[in-house]
C-alpha positions in Angstrom: 81.7 -70.8 -42.7 82.8 -72.9 -39.7 86.6 -72.8 -38.7 87.6 -76.6 -39.5 86.1 -75.7 -43.1 88.5 -76.9 -45.4 88.5 -77.5 -49.5 89.3 -79.7 -52.1 89.7 -78.3 -55.8 89.3 -81.0 -58.6 86.7 -82.6 -60.8 83.8 -83.6 -59.0 81.3 -86.6 -59.8 78.4 -88.2 -58.0 75.5 -89.6 -58.5 72.2 -88.5 -57.1 70.0 -90.9 -58.5 69.6 -94.0 -60.1 71.0 -93.3 -63.9 69.7 -96.4 -65.3 71.2 -99.4 -66.7 70.6 -98.4 -70.4 71.2 -95.4 -72.6 72.6 -91.7 -71.4 71.7 -91.0 -67.9 69.7 -88.0 -67.2 71.5 -84.8 -66.1 69.3 -84.8 -63.0 70.8 -88.5 -61.8 74.5 -87.0 -61.3 76.3 -83.9 -60.6 79.9 -83.1 -61.9 82.0 -80.1 -62.0 84.8 -80.2 -64.8 86.7 -77.8 -62.2 85.2 -78.0 -58.9 85.5 -77.5 -55.2 84.3 -79.6 -52.2 83.9 -77.7 -48.5 84.3 -80.2 -45.8 83.7 -79.5 -42.3 83.4 -81.5 -39.1 83.5 -84.9 -40.8 80.6 -83.6 -43.4 80.1 -82.3 -47.1 79.2 -78.9 -46.4 79.2 -77.9 -50.0 80.4 -79.0 -53.5 79.9 -76.6 -56.6 82.3 -75.0 -59.6 84.9 -73.6 -58.3 85.0 -70.1 -60.3 81.6 -69.6 -58.4 82.9 -70.9 -55.0 86.8 -69.2 -54.9 85.9 -65.8 -55.2 84.1 -65.8 -51.6 86.2 -68.5 -49.7 88.0 -66.7 -46.9 91.1 -66.2 -46.9 93.5 -68.5 -45.4 91.4 -71.2 -45.8 93.1 -74.4 -46.0 92.9 -76.2 -50.0 94.3 -78.7 -51.9 94.1 -79.0 -55.0 94.9 -82.2 -56.9 95.2 -81.3 -60.7 94.2 -84.3 -63.4 91.7 -85.6 -60.7 88.8 -86.3 -60.2 87.2 -86.7 -56.8 84.1 -89.9 -56.3 82.5 -90.3 -53.3 84.2 -93.6 -51.2 83.6 -96.7 -53.1 81.4 -99.3 -50.9 81.7 -102.8 -50.9 78.9 -104.9 -50.6 80.3 -108.2 -50.2 83.6 -109.3 -49.2 85.6 -111.8 -46.2 88.0 -110.1 -44.1 89.7 -114.1 -43.2 90.3 -114.6 -46.9 92.3 -112.1 -47.9 95.5 -114.5 -47.7 93.6 -117.0 -50.4 93.0 -114.5 -52.8 94.6 -116.1 -56.2 94.4 -119.8 -54.9 94.3 -122.0 -58.3 92.3 -124.5 -59.6 89.3 -125.3 -58.0 85.3 -124.7 -57.8 83.5 -123.3 -55.1 82.6 -125.9 -52.5 86.7 -127.7 -53.9 87.8 -124.4 -52.6 85.8 -124.0 -49.3 87.3 -126.5 -48.0 90.9 -127.2 -50.1 92.0 -123.3 -49.3 89.0 -121.0 -47.2 88.5 -123.6 -44.1 92.2 -124.0 -43.4 92.7 -120.7 -43.4 89.8 -119.3 -41.7 90.9 -121.5 -38.8 93.7 -119.2 -37.8 91.5 -116.7 -37.3 90.9 -118.5 -33.6 94.1 -116.7 -32.6 93.0 -112.9 -31.4 96.2 -111.6 -32.2 96.6 -112.9 -35.8 93.0 -111.9 -36.3 94.1 -108.4 -34.9 96.9 -108.5 -37.2 95.0 -109.1 -40.2 92.3 -107.2 -39.6 94.6 -104.0 -39.8 96.0 -105.1 -42.9 92.6 -106.2 -44.9 91.4 -102.2 -43.5 94.8 -100.8 -45.1 94.0 -102.5 -48.3 90.5 -101.2 -48.4 91.6 -97.6 -47.9 94.0 -98.0 -51.1 91.8 -98.9 -53.0 89.5 -96.3 -52.3 86.6 -98.4 -50.8 85.3 -96.5 -47.8 82.4 -98.6 -46.4 81.7 -102.4 -46.7 79.7 -105.4 -45.5 82.0 -107.8 -44.4 82.2 -111.6 -43.3 84.4 -112.4 -40.6 84.9 -116.0 -39.4 83.0 -117.9 -36.7 85.1 -116.8 -34.1 84.1 -114.0 -32.0 87.7 -112.9 -31.9 87.6 -112.3 -35.8 84.7 -109.9 -35.0 86.0 -108.2 -32.4 89.8 -107.6 -34.5 87.8 -106.3 -37.3 85.6 -103.6 -35.2 88.1 -102.4 -33.3 90.0 -101.7 -36.4 87.5 -100.0 -38.0 86.1 -98.1 -35.1 90.2 -97.1 -35.0 89.9 -95.1 -38.2 86.2 -94.1 -38.3 85.0 -96.4 -40.9 81.5 -97.1 -41.5 81.1 -100.6 -42.0 78.9 -103.7 -41.7 80.4 -106.9 -40.3 79.1 -110.3 -38.6 80.3 -113.3 -36.9 79.8 -116.3 -39.4 77.4 -118.7 -38.1 78.0 -122.6 -38.9 77.6 -125.5 -37.1 78.0 -128.3 -40.1 79.8 -129.4 -42.7 82.7 -127.8 -41.9 86.1 -128.2 -39.7 85.2 -128.7 -36.1 87.4 -125.6 -35.5 85.1 -123.3 -37.7 81.9 -124.9 -35.9 79.7 -123.6 -33.6 76.2 -124.8 -32.4 72.6 -123.0 -32.8 73.2 -121.8 -29.1 76.6 -120.7 -29.1 76.4 -118.9 -32.0 73.1 -117.2 -30.8 74.8 -116.4 -27.7 77.9 -115.0 -29.4 75.9 -113.4 -31.7 73.7 -110.9 -29.3 77.2 -110.3 -27.1 78.5 -108.5 -30.6 75.4 -107.1 -31.4 75.4 -105.2 -27.8 79.0 -104.3 -27.8 79.6 -103.1 -31.5 76.0 -102.4 -33.2 75.5 -98.8 -33.6 78.7 -97.8 -32.0 80.3 -95.0 -33.8 79.9 -95.6 -38.0 79.9 -99.8 -37.6 76.9 -102.3 -37.7 76.2 -105.4 -36.9 75.2 -108.5 -39.9 73.5 -111.5 -38.9 75.9 -113.8 -40.8 74.4 -117.0 -41.6 77.3 -118.7 -43.8 75.1 -120.5 -46.1 72.2 -122.6 -46.0 74.0 -125.4 -46.3 76.7 -125.1 -43.0 73.8 -124.4 -40.9 71.3 -126.5 -39.4 67.5 -125.8 -39.4 68.0 -124.8 -35.8 70.9 -122.2 -36.2 69.0 -120.7 -39.3 65.8 -120.3 -36.5 68.0 -118.8 -34.2 69.3 -116.0 -36.9 65.8 -115.4 -37.7 65.0 -114.9 -34.2 67.8 -112.8 -34.1 66.7 -110.5 -36.5 63.0 -110.7 -34.9 64.1 -109.3 -31.4 66.6 -106.8 -33.3 64.5 -105.3 -35.8 66.1 -103.0 -38.7 69.4 -105.3 -38.1 70.8 -106.4 -41.7 71.6 -110.1 -42.8 74.1 -111.1 -44.7 74.5 -114.4 -46.6 75.2 -116.3 -50.0 72.5 -117.8 -52.5 72.5 -119.8 -55.6 76.4 -119.1 -56.4 77.0 -122.6 -57.9 74.4 -125.9 -59.3 76.3 -128.3 -57.0 75.9 -125.8 -54.2 72.5 -125.5 -55.1 71.9 -129.5 -55.4 73.4 -129.5 -52.0 71.3 -127.3 -50.1 68.0 -128.9 -51.5 69.2 -132.9 -50.6 70.0 -131.4 -46.9 66.2 -129.4 -46.9 64.0 -131.5 -48.8 60.8 -129.9 -47.6 61.5 -126.7 -48.7 60.6 -125.7 -52.9 63.9 -123.8 -53.3 67.2 -122.6 -52.4 65.4 -119.1 -51.5 62.1 -121.2 -49.4 65.1 -122.3 -47.1 65.6 -118.7 -46.1 62.1 -117.4 -46.3 61.1 -120.1 -44.1 62.9 -118.8 -41.3 62.6 -115.5 -41.6 65.5 -114.1 -43.2 64.2 -112.7 -46.7 63.6 -109.4 -45.7 64.4 -105.4 -46.1 68.5 -105.4 -44.8 68.8 -108.8 -46.2 72.1 -109.0 -48.6 71.9 -112.8 -50.6 75.3 -112.6 -52.6 75.9 -114.2 -56.0 72.3 -114.8 -56.9 73.7 -116.5 -59.9 71.4 -119.2 -60.8 67.8 -118.4 -59.5 64.5 -118.1 -62.2 61.9 -115.2 -62.3 60.4 -116.4 -59.3 62.8 -116.1 -56.7 64.1 -112.6 -58.6 59.9 -111.1 -57.5 60.3 -113.0 -53.9 63.3 -111.0 -53.5 62.1 -108.3 -55.0 59.0 -107.9 -53.0 60.8 -108.9 -50.1 63.3 -105.2 -50.3 65.8 -107.7 -50.4 69.7 -107.2 -52.3 70.7 -109.2 -54.7 75.3 -109.0 -54.1 77.0 -109.4 -58.1 80.4 -110.6 -57.7 81.3 -110.6 -60.7 85.4 -111.7 -60.4 84.7 -114.5 -58.0 81.6 -115.9 -60.3 84.2 -116.0 -63.3 87.5 -117.1 -61.3 85.2 -120.0 -59.5 83.2 -120.7 -62.8 80.2 -120.5 -61.0 78.0 -118.8 -63.6 77.0 -115.5 -65.0 75.1 -113.2 -63.0 71.9 -111.3 -64.7 71.9 -107.9 -63.9 69.5 -106.9 -66.5 67.2 -109.7 -65.3 67.2 -108.8 -61.6 67.1 -104.6 -62.4 63.8 -105.5 -64.7 62.2 -107.6 -61.5 62.9 -104.7 -59.6 65.9 -106.6 -57.4 68.2 -103.5 -55.5 71.4 -105.0 -56.9 74.7 -104.2 -55.2 78.4 -104.3 -56.5 80.6 -106.8 -54.6 84.5 -107.8 -54.8 83.9 -110.8 -52.8 87.5 -111.5 -51.6 89.1 -114.0 -51.2 86.6 -116.1 -54.0 87.0 -112.6 -56.0 90.4 -111.4 -57.3 90.7 -107.8 -56.6 89.8 -105.9 -53.6 89.6 -102.9 -56.2 86.1 -101.6 -57.0 87.4 -100.1 -60.4 88.6 -103.5 -61.4 85.3 -105.0 -60.1 83.3 -102.3 -62.0 85.5 -103.6 -65.2 84.7 -107.3 -64.7 80.7 -106.2 -64.0 81.0 -104.6 -67.7 82.6 -107.9 -68.9 79.7 -109.9 -67.5 76.5 -107.7 -69.1 78.6 -108.1 -72.6 78.5 -112.1 -72.3 75.2 -111.5 -71.9 74.8 -109.7 -74.5 74.0 -106.7 -72.8 76.1 -103.8 -71.7 76.7 -101.4 -68.4 77.3 -97.6 -68.8 79.7 -96.5 -67.1 77.1 -93.9 -64.8 75.5 -97.2 -63.7 78.4 -99.2 -62.7 79.4 -96.0 -60.7 75.7 -95.8 -59.3 76.3 -99.3 -58.2 80.0 -98.7 -56.6 78.0 -96.0 -54.3 74.7 -94.6 -54.4 73.8 -98.2 -55.4 75.8 -99.8 -52.7 74.5 -97.1 -50.1 70.9 -97.9 -50.6 71.3 -101.3 -50.8 73.0 -101.4 -47.2 70.3 -99.0 -46.1 73.7 -96.7 -45.4 72.2 -94.4 -48.0 71.5 -91.5 -45.7 74.8 -91.5 -44.3 77.5 -92.2 -47.3 77.0 -93.0 -50.6 77.2 -89.3 -52.7 78.9 -85.9 -52.2 75.1 -83.7 -51.0 75.4 -81.3 -48.3 75.1 -82.6 -44.8 76.7 -86.7 -46.0 79.6 -87.6 -44.3 82.9 -86.7 -45.8 83.9 -90.5 -47.5 85.6 -89.4 -50.9 88.2 -90.9 -52.9 90.1 -88.8 -55.3 91.2 -90.8 -58.8 93.9 -89.8 -61.3 93.2 -89.3 -64.4 97.2 -89.5 -65.4 97.7 -92.6 -62.9 99.1 -94.2 -65.5 100.8 -93.3 -68.6 98.4 -95.5 -70.8 95.4 -93.5 -68.3 96.5 -90.3 -69.2 97.0 -90.6 -73.2 93.1 -92.1 -73.2 92.5 -88.9 -70.7 94.1 -86.8 -73.2 91.5 -88.2 -75.8 88.3 -88.1 -73.8 85.4 -85.9 -75.1 83.2 -86.7 -72.6 82.1 -87.3 -68.8 81.6 -90.5 -69.9 84.9 -91.5 -71.4 86.8 -89.9 -68.3 84.6 -92.6 -66.3 85.3 -95.3 -68.6 88.7 -94.9 -68.5 89.0 -95.7 -65.3 86.4 -98.6 -65.1 88.7 -100.1 -67.9 92.1 -99.2 -66.9 92.2 -98.3 -63.6 92.8 -100.1 -60.2 94.7 -99.2 -57.1 97.3 -97.4 -58.6 94.6 -94.8 -59.7 93.8 -94.1 -55.8 95.5 -90.6 -55.1 93.8 -90.7 -51.8 90.8 -91.7 -49.6 88.9 -89.8 -47.2 87.2 -90.8 -44.1 84.8 -88.6 -42.5 86.7 -86.0 -43.9 90.3 -86.8 -42.7 92.8 -88.5 -44.9 93.2 -92.1 -44.4 95.4 -92.9 -46.7 97.6 -91.0 -49.4 99.5 -92.3 -52.7 103.1 -91.5 -52.1 103.6 -89.3 -55.7 106.8 -90.9 -56.0 104.7 -93.9 -57.1 103.0 -92.2 -60.1 104.7 -93.5 -63.5 107.0 -95.0 -61.5 109.9 -97.2 -63.9 111.3 -96.1 -67.1 112.1 -98.3 -69.9 115.8 -99.4 -69.8 
């Protein structure tokens, strides 16, 4: 056993395959050790198993951290989030297009200041870690300095992050517009500097079709051709008004998705946020391309955009990811996002079992972003990104946990009643990135 090995004891749960949408999952889709040990060495998972099996063979003097009443799971992965919109969260009273103009664009103009971008990047990443999120696919602003700030802050924390500078050359304030040529040049410079550096990847990032000219989308497609395997992120069919506007701007395209397809943006490792208002034909084309639909439940309900049809997407063969979409989304917590996803499926007359919810937030998102050879579960050899969830973080969680009769009950309690308070610790490549003050547990007493 390597000299730097550390052991962590708690309940352990992770997915090793898709557990399915309906009914109980097969036993080969997940591993659960009610009293388990996770062994970490050199930033990677060395082994995991039942404490009864591993404790007798651990070397004397090995560092062992014990978290009673807690559940270790893989670090959460957020498939779509805007770091410049952290201060836009909880902005009242608008739907998508008005919300962009009245709240988002004014906030994003501040990121022309490199110092402001750097300070916000630190706050943003610290908030992710506080909520148990260890990887994310992130929108920056149109300013190269915003991407530089985020990548630098992520590198200091050794985070696995996918991000990109926004491409946007029309229908926005002048301070938020690039040109097709400058957007292409700045993206290439950022790719050369950051893509593949440490645990970082660059994503080509047109905001959405309406805010890019055909020439800019053409050059975005050329970027993907020139850098094979590069991810791409954008928005698709979030609101009905957005769809109507886009089709007026691109009258020669048969539908919204065809705009992206025409310019070479519909492909593997393309992540289309929202996909609320798409038909069966568009679902088939997304699935055939190996692209991903990012399910953003809190922003879709908060902005009144609509209800994503998870079951239709999955039944069409689309790879679906789960995302907070802050600042349209209302929480950085993936636990709260899972809870809202459950409610959206309920409103559509179906359900979301807790195994599938955790799959979407961990291994499923890793697969959707092309990161599953690195993160997403706790199999030996994976990078040791994990989060410790406190099953007794609040009095009500503790009470419900005492009544839990199965792993499904434990997971569902954390989804519906959990939030950032349930995150006891977050580890990045085996090192602690966040530790909740134990004094904050059950803080406050009735007067």
